[in-house]
N, C-alpha and C positions, 0 to 999 in steps of 0.2 A: 728703727731698723728699716732700710729701704724695701719697698714692695718687691723689687726685682731680685732681692737677695736669694730667696728660696729657689726660684727658677734657674738663675745663673749657677747656683751651687749644685743643683740637681743635674744640670747638663754637664758640668765639670766632673762630678762624681761618676756619672754613667759613662762618660768618655774614658775616664781612667779605668773603669771596670772592663770596658771593651778592649782597651790596650793591654790590660793585664791578661785577659783571656786569649787574645790573638797573638801576642808576642812573648815568647818564653824568655827572651833576653831582657825584656823590660820589667819582668816581675820582681827582680831584685830591688828596684827602687819605687815601683808604682805603689806597692802596698805601704811603703814608708810614707809616701806623700798622702795617701788616703788616711793613714793612721794619724799623721800630723794635722790634716784638715779636720778630721773628726774630733780630735782632742781639743784643738783650738776652738772649733765650732761649739762644742759643749760648754766650754768656759765662757764664750761670748753669750750664749743663750742664757746661762745661769745668771750672768751679770745683768743682761737685759731683763730677764724675768723678775729679778729682785729689785731693780732700781729704776727701770724705765717703762716696763709694761703697765698698762692700766689695771686697776683693781677689778677683780671679778665682781659682777653686779650683786650676787647673792652671798658669796663666801668671802668677799673682800681679799685680804692678803693671803688667806689660806689657799685660794685658787691659783696662786702662782706656781704651785707644784705641777700644774698641767704641762709645763714645758719639759718636764722629764718623765712624768707618768705616762702620757700618751705615746711618746716615741718608744719607750720601753715596751709597751704592750704591742704596738704596731710591729716592731722588729721581731717580737716573739711570734706573731702570726706569719710574718714573712718567712721566718726560719722554718716553721712547721709546713708552710706551703711549698717551699723548696724541697723539704724532706719528702713530701708525698709525691711530688713530681718526679724526683729521683727514684723513689720506690716503684712507681708505675713503670718508669723507663727501665729499671733493672729487671722487672718481670717480663718485659717484652724482649729485652736484650741484656743478657747477663754480662754487664760491664762493671768491673770492680771499681772503676772511678766513680760511677754513679752510687755504688754502695758506700764508698768512703764519703762522698759529698752528703749523702742522706744522713749518715751518722753524725757528721760534723754540724750540719745545719740543725739537727734535732737537739744536740747538746747546747749549741749557742742559743737556740730558741728557748730552751728551758732556763738558761741563765738570764736572758732578757725578761722572760715571763716572771721569774721569781723576783727580779728587781722591780718589775711593774706592780706586782701584787704587794710588795713591801711599800712602795710609794703610795699605793692605794690605801693601805692600812694606815699609814701616817696621815693621809688625807682624811680618812674616815673618822679618826679620833676627835678632831675639833668640830666636824660637820655633823656626824651622826651620834657622837657621844660615846662610841665604842670602837675598839680596834678591829673587831670582826662582827659581822652580822650574817645570818643565814639568808643572804640576798641571792636571787637567781644568778646575777652576774658573778658574784664572788664564788658561788658553788660551782658554776659551770667552768669558770677559769681554773679553779683548783682541780677539778676532774680532768680538764684538758692537760694540765701540767703533769698530773699523776699518770695519765696514759702514756705520755712521752718518757717519763721516768721509767715506767715499766718497759717501754721499748728498749731503752738503753740497758736496763737490767737484764732483759732477755738476751741481748747481744753479748753481754759480758759473761753470761753463764752457759752460752752455747759454743762449744769448741769447734765443731765442724763448720768451716767457712761458708760452704755452699748452702747448708741448711740455715745457718745464721742469717745470711743475706736474703734468701728467698722467704723464709718464714717471717722474719721481721718486716720485710717489705709488705707482705700480704696483711700482716696484723696492723701495721700503721696506716694502711689505706682505710681500714675499717675505723681506726681510732680518729682519723681526720674529721669525722662527722662532729666531733666535739667542738671544732673551731667555729663552724657556722652557728651552732647552738649558742656558743659563747657570744658571738657577735650580735645575734638577734635576740638574746635573752632579755635585754632591756625593753624590747618592743613587744615580745610575746607575753611577758608576765609583768605583774605589778612589782616594780623594782625601786628600791631606794636609790640605786645608782642612776645618774642622769642618762638620758639618751645621747646618742652620738650627736655632737655639735655639727652645725652646718654654717654656710656663709651668712645666713640670716640671724643666727643666734650668737655669733662670735664677733667681737670687735675686730676690725681689720688689723689693728696693731697686734692683737693677741694672735690672730690667725697667721700673720707673717712670722711671728716669733716661734710658734710651735711647728710650723711647716719647715722653717730653717733648721730647727732642732731635729726634726725627723730626718732631714738630709744628712746632718752631722752624724746622727746615730746610724744611718744607713752605711756611711763610710766605715764606721767602727765595726758594724755588723759584718761587712764584707771582709775586713781584715781578720776578725775573729774566726770566721768560717774558713778563710783561706789557710790560716795557721793551723787550725784544728784539722783541716783536710790533709795537710802535710803529715800530721801525726798519724791519721788513719791510714794513709798510703804507706807510711813506713811500717806500720804494724802489719798491713796486708803483705808487704814484701817479705817480712820475716815469717809470717804464717804460711804463705803459699810457696816459699822457696823449697825446691826439691833438693833432696840430699845429693851430694856429689857422687858421680859414678865411681865405682871402685875400679882401679886398674886391674886388668886381667893378670892372673898369676903367671909368672914366668917359670917354665919348667927348667929345672937345672940340666945343663948339658952333661951328657955322659961321655966321658973320655974313652977312647978306644983302648 
């Protein structure tokens, strides 16, 4: 895979995202282009990871799962970060679009996080000998996902729109602390999980592969959030719609 592929792809994806946000008339086709690019990109990366990427130095062919495991987890964290930014924005300015985007990004983040944990469990079986271990990274990731599941549960059980938006925003800001704990858990505690890889510990071919994979997953993440955002906005319109005004009663005319 060419070294320039991740950078060119990232520029293309970001440009399409900007067009999508700036032009309402272009949204009908931009998300389809991003969805197509993301789907094709994932297929390319899976093929590259299985047949062309070099073997991992310590885990051999098992390490090929890195090309889907890492992007899943990164998109999970991107989703939760978008969620907390929207939550803070809503508390400063009660904007229903921010509330809808917060809900959408949290749900999509949970989806990607659950997929990432599943990939990690599949990875752990041949490397650690177990599907699950009480490892700091696994525990902190699970707690992080449960916090956001609780966020969505609270929203579903709270009927008042204003209370739901304000209280869930305040709660998820506190819950966001689980993300940096998850990220730094492999550095703070003695963990079976390997530390974050860097340019000195990853083969250039592998690095190009999972960076391109991350861009493809970013395109899919954007599409998922956009479509889920539309659902949230539709629900808001139904919940916040005022009842129609009743026509004033017409007094019958009294004939002379």
